[in-house]
C-alpha positions as a Markdown table, in Angstrom:
| # | Residue | x | y | z |
|---|---|---|---|---|
| 1 | Met | -17.1 | -9.5 | -27.4 |
| 2 | Lys | -17.0 | -11.4 | -23.9 |
| 3 | Thr | -13.4 | -11.2 | -21.7 |
| 4 | Lys | -11.4 | -14.0 | -20.0 |
| 5 | Arg | -13.1 | -15.5 | -17.4 |
| 6 | Lys | -13.1 | -13.6 | -14.1 |
| 7 | Phe | -14.9 | -14.8 | -10.9 |
| 8 | Gly | -19.0 | -13.4 | -11.7 |
| 9 | Trp | -19.6 | -17.1 | -13.2 |
| 10 | Cys | -22.0 | -19.9 | -12.1 |
| 11 | Ile | -21.5 | -20.5 | -8.6 |
| 12 | Pro | -24.6 | -19.2 | -7.0 |
| 13 | Leu | -24.7 | -15.6 | -5.9 |
| 14 | Leu | -20.8 | -16.0 | -5.2 |
| 15 | Ile | -20.5 | -12.1 | -5.6 |
| 16 | Cys | -23.8 | -11.7 | -3.7 |
| 17 | Ala | -24.2 | -8.4 | -5.4 |
| 18 | Leu | -26.2 | -6.2 | -2.8 |
| 19 | Leu | -26.9 | -2.9 | -4.6 |
| 20 | Ile | -30.0 | -2.2 | -2.9 |
| 21 | Gly | -31.5 | 0.7 | -1.6 |
| 22 | Phe | -29.8 | 3.5 | 0.1 |
| 23 | Ala | -26.8 | 1.6 | 0.8 |
| 24 | Ala | -25.4 | 0.5 | -2.5 |
| 25 | Cys | -23.4 | -1.8 | -0.7 |
| 26 | Asp | -20.8 | -4.1 | -2.9 |
| 27 | Pro | -20.1 | -7.2 | -1.2 |
| 28 | Glu | -16.7 | -6.4 | -0.9 |
| 29 | Glu | -17.7 | -3.0 | 0.7 |
| 30 | Asn | -20.0 | -5.1 | 3.3 |
| 31 | Asn | -18.3 | -4.3 | 7.0 |
| 32 | Gly | -20.9 | -5.0 | 9.4 |
| 33 | Gly | -21.4 | -7.6 | 11.7 |
| 34 | Gly | -24.4 | -8.9 | 10.0 |
| 35 | Asp | -26.2 | -10.6 | 13.0 |
| 36 | Asp | -29.8 | -10.7 | 13.8 |
| 37 | Asp | -29.7 | -8.6 | 17.3 |
| 38 | Gly | -30.2 | -5.6 | 15.7 |
| 39 | Asp | -27.0 | -4.0 | 17.6 |
| 40 | Ser | -25.3 | -3.0 | 14.1 |
| 41 | Ser | -28.7 | -0.9 | 12.8 |
| 42 | Glu | -29.4 | 1.7 | 15.5 |
| 43 | Leu | -29.4 | 5.1 | 14.2 |
| 44 | Pro | -27.4 | 7.8 | 16.5 |
| 45 | Ser | -29.3 | 11.1 | 17.4 |
| 46 | Ser | -30.1 | 13.6 | 14.8 |
| 47 | Ser | -28.9 | 16.9 | 15.4 |
| 48 | Gly | -28.8 | 20.4 | 13.8 |
| 49 | Thr | -30.9 | 21.0 | 10.4 |
| 50 | Asn | -32.4 | 18.5 | 8.4 |
| 51 | Glu | -31.0 | 19.3 | 5.0 |
| 52 | Phe | -32.3 | 16.1 | 3.2 |
| 53 | Leu | -35.8 | 16.6 | 3.1 |
| 54 | Gly | -37.3 | 16.6 | -0.4 |
| 55 | Lys | -34.2 | 15.5 | -2.0 |
| 56 | Thr | -32.7 | 12.5 | -4.0 |
| 57 | Leu | -29.5 | 11.0 | -3.8 |
| 58 | Tyr | -28.2 | 9.2 | -6.5 |
| 59 | Leu | -25.7 | 6.9 | -5.7 |
| 60 | Asp | -24.5 | 5.6 | -9.0 |
| 61 | Tyr | -26.4 | 5.5 | -12.3 |
| 62 | Gly | -28.5 | 2.8 | -11.0 |
| 63 | Thr | -29.4 | 3.5 | -7.7 |
| 64 | Lys | -31.2 | 5.9 | -5.6 |
| 65 | Ala | -32.9 | 6.9 | -2.3 |
| 66 | Glu | -35.9 | 9.4 | -2.2 |
| 67 | Phe | -35.7 | 11.3 | 1.2 |
| 68 | Ala | -39.4 | 12.1 | 2.5 |
| 69 | Asn | -41.1 | 15.5 | 2.6 |
| 70 | Ser | -41.1 | 15.2 | 6.5 |
| 71 | Gly | -39.9 | 12.9 | 9.2 |
| 72 | Thr | -36.6 | 11.1 | 8.7 |
| 73 | Thr | -37.5 | 8.1 | 6.5 |
| 74 | Phe | -36.6 | 7.2 | 2.8 |
| 75 | Thr | -37.2 | 4.7 | -0.2 |
| 76 | Gly | -34.5 | 3.3 | -2.3 |
| 77 | Tyr | -34.9 | 2.5 | -5.8 |
| 78 | Asp | -33.0 | 0.5 | -8.3 |
| 79 | Tyr | -33.1 | 1.1 | -12.2 |
| 80 | Asp | -34.4 | -1.3 | -14.4 |
| 81 | Phe | -32.4 | -0.3 | -17.9 |
| 82 | Ser | -34.3 | -3.1 | -19.5 |
| 83 | Gly | -37.6 | -1.5 | -19.0 |
| 84 | Glu | -35.8 | 2.0 | -18.5 |
| 85 | Val | -38.0 | 2.2 | -14.9 |
| 86 | Trp | -37.2 | 2.8 | -11.5 |
| 87 | Lys | -38.2 | 0.2 | -9.2 |
| 88 | Lys | -38.3 | 0.5 | -5.2 |
| 89 | Asn | -36.3 | -2.1 | -3.3 |
| 90 | Ser | -36.2 | -0.9 | -0.2 |
| 91 | Glu | -37.4 | 1.2 | 2.7 |
| 92 | Gly | -35.7 | 2.8 | 5.7 |
| 93 | Ser | -34.7 | 5.5 | 8.3 |
| 94 | Tyr | -32.0 | 8.0 | 9.0 |
| 95 | Ser | -30.6 | 10.1 | 11.3 |
| 96 | Tyr | -28.7 | 13.7 | 10.3 |
| 97 | Asn | -25.6 | 15.8 | 12.1 |
| 98 | Ser | -25.8 | 19.0 | 10.1 |
| 99 | Gly | -22.6 | 20.5 | 12.2 |
| 100 | Asn | -20.2 | 18.1 | 10.9 |
| 101 | Lys | -22.2 | 16.7 | 7.9 |
| 102 | Thr | -23.2 | 13.2 | 8.3 |
| 103 | Ile | -25.8 | 11.2 | 7.4 |
| 104 | Ser | -26.8 | 7.9 | 9.4 |
| 105 | Ile | -29.0 | 5.2 | 7.4 |
| 106 | Val | -30.6 | 1.7 | 8.3 |
| 107 | Ile | -32.6 | -0.2 | 5.8 |
| 108 | Asp | -35.8 | -1.2 | 7.6 |
| 109 | Ser | -37.7 | -3.6 | 4.9 |
| 110 | Met | -36.2 | -5.0 | 1.5 |
| 111 | Phe | -38.5 | -5.9 | -1.5 |
| 112 | Ile | -38.5 | -8.9 | -3.9 |
| 113 | Gly | -40.8 | -8.5 | -6.9 |
| 114 | Gly | -43.0 | -6.2 | -4.8 |
| 115 | Thr | -43.2 | -8.5 | -1.6 |
| 116 | Lys | -41.8 | -6.8 | 1.3 |
| 117 | Tyr | -39.3 | -8.4 | 3.9 |
| 118 | Asn | -37.7 | -7.6 | 7.0 |
| 119 | Lys | -34.1 | -8.5 | 7.7 |
| 120 | Thr | -34.3 | -12.4 | 8.5 |
| 121 | Gln | -37.0 | -13.1 | 5.9 |
| 122 | Tyr | -35.0 | -11.1 | 3.2 |
| 123 | Ala | -32.0 | -13.3 | 4.2 |
| 124 | Asp | -34.0 | -16.3 | 4.4 |
| 125 | Ala | -35.6 | -15.7 | 0.7 |
| 126 | Met | -32.3 | -14.8 | -0.8 |
| 127 | Met | -30.5 | -18.4 | 0.6 |
| 128 | Ala | -33.6 | -19.9 | -0.9 |
| 129 | Glu | -32.6 | -19.1 | -4.5 |
| 130 | Trp | -28.9 | -19.8 | -3.3 |
| 131 | Asp | -29.5 | -23.1 | -2.2 |
| 132 | Ala | -31.5 | -23.7 | -5.3 |
| 133 | Ser | -28.9 | -22.8 | -7.6 |
| 134 | Leu | -26.3 | -25.2 | -5.6 |
| 135 | Ala | -28.2 | -28.1 | -5.9 |
| 136 | Asp | -28.5 | -27.1 | -9.5 |
| 137 | Ile | -24.8 | -27.1 | -9.8 |
| 138 | Arg | -24.6 | -30.1 | -7.9 |
| 139 | Ala | -26.9 | -31.9 | -9.7 |
| 140 | Asn | -25.0 | -30.7 | -13.3 |
| 141 | Phe | -21.5 | -30.5 | -12.5 |
| 142 | Asp | -19.6 | -31.9 | -15.5 |
| 143 | Ala | -21.9 | -29.8 | -17.5 |
| 144 | Tyr | -21.2 | -26.3 | -15.2 |
| 145 | Leu | -17.3 | -27.3 | -15.4 |
| 146 | Arg | -17.4 | -27.3 | -19.0 |
| 147 | Gly | -18.9 | -24.3 | -19.8 |
| 148 | Met | -16.7 | -22.4 | -17.4 |
| 149 | Leu | -13.5 | -23.8 | -18.5 |
| 150 | Phe | -13.6 | -23.8 | -22.2 |
| 151 | Tyr | -12.2 | -20.1 | -22.6 |
| 152 | Asp | -9.1 | -21.5 | -19.9 |
| 153 | Phe | -8.9 | -24.7 | -22.3 |
| 154 | Ser | -7.3 | -22.0 | -25.1 |
| 155 | Glu | -7.2 | -18.4 | -25.3 |
| 156 | Glu | -5.7 | -18.5 | -29.2 |
| 157 | Leu | -8.8 | -20.8 | -29.8 |
| 158 | Tyr | -11.5 | -18.4 | -28.2 |
| 159 | Asp | -10.0 | -15.8 | -30.1 |
| 160 | Glu | -10.3 | -17.6 | -33.5 |
| 161 | Ile | -14.1 | -19.0 | -32.6 |
| 162 | Ser | -14.7 | -15.4 | -31.4 |
| 163 | Ser | -13.9 | -14.3 | -34.7 |
| 164 | Ala | -15.7 | -17.0 | -36.6 |
| 165 | Tyr | -19.0 | -16.2 | -34.8 |
| 166 | Ser | -18.6 | -12.3 | -35.7 |
| 167 | Asp | -18.4 | -13.3 | -39.7 |
| 168 | Ile | -21.5 | -15.3 | -39.0 |
| 169 | Tyr | -23.7 | -13.5 | -36.8 |
| 170 | Gly | -22.3 | -9.9 | -36.5 |
| 171 | Asp | -22.0 | -8.3 | -33.3 |
| 172 | Asp | -25.7 | -8.5 | -32.6 |
| 173 | Phe | -25.7 | -11.3 | -29.9 |
| 174 | Asp | -26.5 | -11.9 | -26.3 |
| 175 | Tyr | -24.1 | -13.8 | -23.7 |
| 176 | Asp | -26.1 | -17.2 | -23.7 |
| 177 | Thr | -26.2 | -17.4 | -27.4 |
| 178 | Trp | -22.3 | -16.5 | -27.6 |
| 179 | Ser | -21.4 | -19.0 | -24.8 |
| 180 | Glu | -23.5 | -22.1 | -26.0 |
| 181 | Phe | -21.7 | -21.2 | -29.4 |
| 182 | Leu | -18.4 | -21.4 | -28.1 |
| 183 | Leu | -18.6 | -24.5 | -26.5 |
| 184 | Phe | -20.4 | -26.2 | -29.0 |
| 185 | Trp | -17.4 | -25.3 | -31.2 |
| 186 | Val | -14.9 | -26.5 | -28.6 |
| 187 | Glu | -16.9 | -30.1 | -28.0 |
| 188 | Glu | -17.7 | -30.7 | -31.6 |
| 189 | Tyr | -14.1 | -30.2 | -33.0 |
| 190 | Tyr | -11.9 | -30.5 | -30.0 |
| 191 | Ala | -13.7 | -33.0 | -27.4 |
| 192 | Thr | -10.8 | -35.4 | -26.8 |
| 193 | Glu | -8.5 | -32.6 | -26.0 |
| 194 | Phe | -11.2 | -30.5 | -24.3 |
| 195 | Thr | -11.9 | -33.6 | -22.1 |
| 196 | Ala | -8.1 | -34.5 | -21.3 |
| 197 | Tyr | -7.8 | -31.1 | -20.5 |
| 198 | Ile | -10.7 | -31.0 | -17.9 |
| 199 | Asn | -9.6 | -34.5 | -16.5 |
| 200 | Ala | -5.8 | -32.7 | -15.8 |
| 201 | Tyr | -7.3 | -29.6 | -14.4 |
| 202 | Lys | -9.8 | -32.0 | -11.9 |
| 203 | Ser | -6.2 | -34.4 | -10.9 |
| 204 | Glu | -4.1 | -30.7 | -10.5 |
| 205 | Asn | -6.5 | -29.4 | -8.1 |
| 206 | Gly | -8.1 | -32.0 | -6.0 |
| 207 | Ile | -11.7 | -31.6 | -8.0 |
| 208 | Thr | -13.8 | -34.4 | -6.9 |
| 209 | Asp | -17.3 | -33.4 | -7.2 |
| 210 | Ala | -18.8 | -30.2 | -7.2 |
| 211 | Asp | -18.1 | -28.9 | -3.6 |
| 212 | Ser | -14.4 | -29.4 | -3.7 |
| 213 | Phe | -14.5 | -27.1 | -7.0 |
| 214 | Ile | -16.6 | -24.4 | -5.3 |
| 215 | Leu | -13.9 | -24.1 | -2.7 |
| 216 | Ala | -10.8 | -24.5 | -4.4 |
| 217 | Glu | -12.5 | -21.0 | -6.6 |
| 218 | Leu | -13.0 | -19.7 | -3.5 |
| 219 | Arg | -9.6 | -20.2 | -2.3 |
| 220 | Arg | -8.2 | -18.7 | -5.9 |
| 221 | Ile | -9.9 | -15.3 | -4.8 |
| 222 | Gly | -8.4 | -15.4 | -1.2 |
| 223 | Ala | -11.6 | -17.0 | 0.4 |
| 224 | Asn | -10.8 | -19.4 | 2.2 |
| 225 | Phe | -13.7 | -22.0 | 3.8 |
| 226 | Asn | -13.6 | -25.3 | 4.9 |
| 227 | Ser | -17.0 | -26.0 | 3.9 |
| 228 | Ile | -19.7 | -25.2 | 1.9 |
| 229 | Ser | -21.9 | -24.7 | 5.1 |
| 230 | Glu | -19.1 | -22.3 | 6.2 |
| 231 | Tyr | -19.1 | -20.5 | 2.9 |
| 232 | Arg | -23.2 | -20.1 | 3.1 |
| 233 | Ala | -23.2 | -18.8 | 6.5 |
| 234 | Ala | -20.9 | -15.8 | 5.1 |
| 235 | Val | -23.0 | -15.2 | 1.7 |
| 236 | Arg | -26.1 | -15.3 | 4.3 |
| 237 | Asn | -24.5 | -12.7 | 6.6 |
| 238 | Gln | -23.5 | -10.4 | 3.6 |
| 239 | Tyr | -27.4 | -10.1 | 2.7 |
| 240 | Leu | -27.8 | -9.6 | 6.7 |
| 241 | Asp | -25.2 | -6.7 | 6.5 |
| 242 | Ala | -27.1 | -4.8 | 4.0 |
| 243 | Phe | -29.2 | -3.8 | 7.0 |
| 244 | Asn | -26.4 | -2.4 | 9.1 |
| 245 | Thr | -26.0 | 1.2 | 10.1 |
| 246 | Arg | -24.0 | 3.4 | 7.5 |
| 247 | Thr | -22.9 | 6.6 | 8.4 |
| 248 | Tyr | -21.8 | 8.7 | 5.2 |
| 249 | Glu | -20.0 | 12.4 | 5.3 |
| 250 | Tyr | -22.1 | 14.5 | 2.8 |
| 251 | Gln | -21.8 | 17.9 | 1.0 |
| 252 | Leu | -24.7 | 19.5 | -0.9 |
| 253 | Thr | -23.6 | 21.0 | -4.5 |
| 254 | Ala | -24.9 | 24.8 | -5.5 |
| 255 | Asp | -27.7 | 23.0 | -7.9 |
| 256 | Asn | -28.9 | 21.2 | -4.7 |
| 257 | Gln | -27.3 | 17.8 | -5.5 |
| 258 | Ile | -26.3 | 15.3 | -2.8 |
| 259 | Leu | -22.4 | 14.1 | -2.6 |
| 260 | Val | -21.3 | 11.4 | 0.1 |
| 261 | Gln | -18.8 | 9.3 | 0.8 |
| 262 | Glu | -19.3 | 6.3 | 3.3 |
| 263 | Lys | -17.0 | 6.6 | 6.4 |
| 264 | Leu | -13.9 | 4.4 | 6.7 |
| 265 | Pro | -14.4 | 1.3 | 9.3 |
| 266 | Ser | -12.1 | 1.2 | 12.6 |
| 267 | Asn | -8.8 | -0.2 | 11.7 |
| 268 | Arg | -7.9 | -3.5 | 13.6 |
| 269 | Gly | -4.7 | -4.8 | 14.1 |
| 270 | Thr | -1.3 | -3.8 | 13.1 |
| 271 | Asp | -1.0 | -1.4 | 10.1 |
| 272 | Glu | 1.1 | -3.9 | 7.8 |
| 273 | Leu | 0.7 | -1.7 | 4.3 |
| 274 | Lys | 2.5 | 1.7 | 5.8 |
| 275 | Gly | 5.4 | 2.5 | 3.7 |
| 276 | Lys | 5.0 | 0.0 | 1.2 |
| 277 | Thr | 3.6 | -0.2 | -2.4 |
| 278 | Phe | 1.2 | -2.9 | -3.6 |
| 279 | Val | 0.5 | -4.1 | -6.8 |
| 280 | Tyr | -3.3 | -4.6 | -7.7 |
| 281 | Asp | -3.0 | -8.0 | -8.9 |
| 282 | Asp | -0.6 | -9.0 | -11.7 |
| 283 | Tyr | -0.6 | -5.6 | -13.1 |
| 284 | Asp | 2.2 | -3.6 | -12.9 |
| 285 | Asp | 0.7 | -0.4 | -13.8 |
| 286 | Tyr | -1.6 | -0.2 | -11.2 |
| 287 | Lys | 0.3 | 0.6 | -8.1 |
| 288 | Ile | -1.1 | 1.9 | -4.6 |
| 289 | Thr | 1.4 | 2.9 | -2.0 |
| 290 | Phe | 0.9 | 3.6 | 1.6 |
| 291 | Ser | 1.8 | 6.1 | 4.1 |
| 292 | Ala | 2.4 | 6.2 | 7.8 |
| 293 | Asp | -0.4 | 9.1 | 8.2 |
| 294 | Gly | -3.1 | 6.8 | 7.3 |
| 295 | Thr | -3.0 | 8.1 | 3.7 |
| 296 | Phe | -2.4 | 6.6 | 0.1 |
| 297 | Ser | -1.4 | 7.6 | -3.1 |
| 298 | Ala | -2.6 | 5.3 | -6.8 |
| 299 | Ser | -1.5 | 5.5 | -10.1 |
| 300 | Ile | -3.1 | 3.6 | -12.8 |
| 301 | Asp | -1.3 | 3.7 | -16.0 |
| 302 | Ser | 0.6 | 6.8 | -15.3 |
| 303 | Val | -2.7 | 8.7 | -16.4 |
| 304 | Val | -5.5 | 8.3 | -13.4 |
| 305 | Thr | -4.0 | 9.1 | -9.9 |
| 306 | Glu | -6.1 | 9.3 | -7.0 |
| 307 | Thr | -5.2 | 9.8 | -3.6 |
| 308 | Gly | -7.0 | 9.6 | -0.1 |
| 309 | Lys | -7.1 | 7.6 | 3.4 |
| 310 | Tyr | -7.2 | 4.2 | 4.3 |
| 311 | Ala | -8.3 | 1.5 | 6.9 |
| 312 | Tyr | -7.0 | -1.5 | 7.6 |
| 313 | Asp | -7.9 | -5.1 | 9.2 |
| 314 | Ser | -4.7 | -7.1 | 9.2 |
| 315 | Thr | -6.4 | -10.4 | 10.6 |
| 316 | Ala | -8.3 | -10.6 | 7.6 |
| 317 | Lys | -5.6 | -9.1 | 5.4 |
| 318 | Lys | -8.2 | -6.6 | 4.1 |
| 319 | Val | -7.9 | -2.9 | 3.5 |
| 320 | Trp | -10.5 | 0.0 | 2.8 |
| 321 | Leu | -9.3 | 2.7 | 0.5 |
| 322 | Gln | -11.6 | 6.0 | 0.7 |
| 323 | Pro | -10.8 | 8.5 | -2.2 |
| 324 | Thr | -10.2 | 12.1 | -1.7 |
| 325 | Thr | -8.8 | 13.1 | -5.1 |
| 326 | Arg | -9.2 | 11.6 | -8.3 |
| 327 | Ser | -6.6 | 12.9 | -11.0 |
| 328 | Gly | -6.3 | 15.7 | -8.9 |
| 329 | Ala | -10.0 | 16.9 | -8.2 |
| 330 | Thr | -12.1 | 16.2 | -5.2 |
| 331 | Ile | -15.2 | 15.2 | -5.0 |
| 332 | Ser | -17.1 | 18.6 | -5.6 |
| 333 | Gln | -14.7 | 19.4 | -8.2 |
| 334 | Tyr | -15.1 | 16.0 | -10.1 |
| 335 | Tyr | -18.7 | 16.9 | -10.0 |
| 336 | Thr | -18.1 | 20.5 | -11.7 |
| 337 | Asp | -16.0 | 19.0 | -14.1 |
| 338 | Ser | -18.4 | 16.1 | -15.0 |
| 339 | Tyr | -19.4 | 15.6 | -18.6 |
| 340 | Gly | -22.5 | 13.4 | -16.9 |
| 341 | Gly | -25.1 | 16.2 | -18.0 |
| 342 | Thr | -27.8 | 16.3 | -15.8 |
| 343 | Pro | -26.9 | 17.2 | -12.1 |
| 344 | Ser | -28.5 | 13.9 | -11.3 |
| 345 | Asn | -26.3 | 12.1 | -13.8 |
| 346 | Lys | -23.3 | 14.2 | -12.5 |
| 347 | Ala | -24.2 | 13.3 | -8.8 |
| 348 | Ala | -24.5 | 9.6 | -9.6 |
| 349 | Asp | -20.9 | 9.8 | -11.8 |
| 350 | Ala | -19.1 | 12.0 | -8.8 |
| 351 | Asn | -20.6 | 9.0 | -6.2 |
| 352 | Ser | -19.5 | 6.1 | -7.5 |
| 353 | Thr | -16.4 | 7.1 | -8.3 |
| 354 | Phe | -15.6 | 8.4 | -5.0 |
| 355 | Arg | -17.0 | 5.5 | -3.1 |
| 356 | Ile | -15.1 | 3.3 | -1.1 |
| 357 | Ala | -13.7 | 0.3 | -2.5 |
| 358 | Val | -12.2 | -2.8 | -0.5 |
| 359 | Tyr | -9.1 | -5.1 | -1.6 |
| 360 | Ser | -7.7 | -8.4 | 0.1 |
| 361 | Tyr | -3.7 | -7.9 | 0.1 |
| 362 | Ser | -0.9 | -10.0 | 0.8 |
| 363 | Leu | 2.8 | -9.9 | 1.7 |
| 364 | Thr | 5.9 | -11.2 | 0.0 |
| 365 | Pro | 5.4 | -10.1 | -2.5 |
| 366 | Asn | 2.9 | -6.8 | -1.8 |
| 367 | Lys | -0.2 | -7.6 | -3.8 |
| 368 | Ile | -3.5 | -6.3 | -3.7 |
| 369 | Ser | -7.1 | -8.1 | -5.3 |
| 370 | Asp | -10.8 | -7.8 | -5.1 |
| 371 | Ser | -12.1 | -8.6 | -1.7 |
| 372 | Tyr | -15.6 | -10.8 | -2.1 |
| 373 | Phe | -15.8 | -11.8 | 2.0 |
């Protein structure tokens, strides 16, 4: 059953998911410069023993990097769950330091539909799709708006229609069919009320066209852009950021799996979080407390606990969390105790659980929320 509308809807590539290659970076994890001059894509010199030759790194269940048997290159893959096959999506280079257990990687090329692109070509190709999606939203704005607001129109009605759909069709349906059914039901039986709701929504939020709606929704998640062109530039920079150098701390398990954690970015500005407790959105049972020594502790439903280190940018109002323990277990202990089954699945589970998360934060009240830019 579908849940309440969040922000992963029709605005073109808004979340800009970059689960690509070795970087496997969600948009909220991109913190590079995103420029075209290549300064952010330089590898440090290698030192010590190359412990990655011929190995495979599983960053999560759908992302892996295979290291060549010689040299310092890798190939990144995404898992196509529908076709149950790994598909190549990137190629890149890396350097290593076995003394301090770090590996730095940089993507050199990305693949779209089997076609190879460099940094600028990739960003241009992705933005061409973005532009086409934006043009479609502008041309069909009323239909998009109605499709996105039918849930907010009435949660009670939504649940009622959910039950009706399940009674008629059972649980075997896809999102498109489900969405079309819901919208049909609302417009068939509640057209007058739904139209009034949409008109009131437009008036209250200053919505006059697709562009004003997009900017309003971006502000709702804390991404304040003055224009669509400014927003477009930020999206393009996120695609460029996929090619920036990233450095990970690593360790090898007894059965030769690779566990990694990306290093935190440098702090910027003033630490406005230390000594304070923040609530995740309006979820009072998810709390994060920040200490003056750069560490944090989190509690979710008083069941899952997490400790770790954090970095901040007080100008952008962003905070990065690097877990050290999850319910008392380090990443290596978590790997050992994982129910993932195969070593590769256990590594995917551990690496995805201990990856850096980044949030936007606000003061008075102290609240954090997902960060998309």
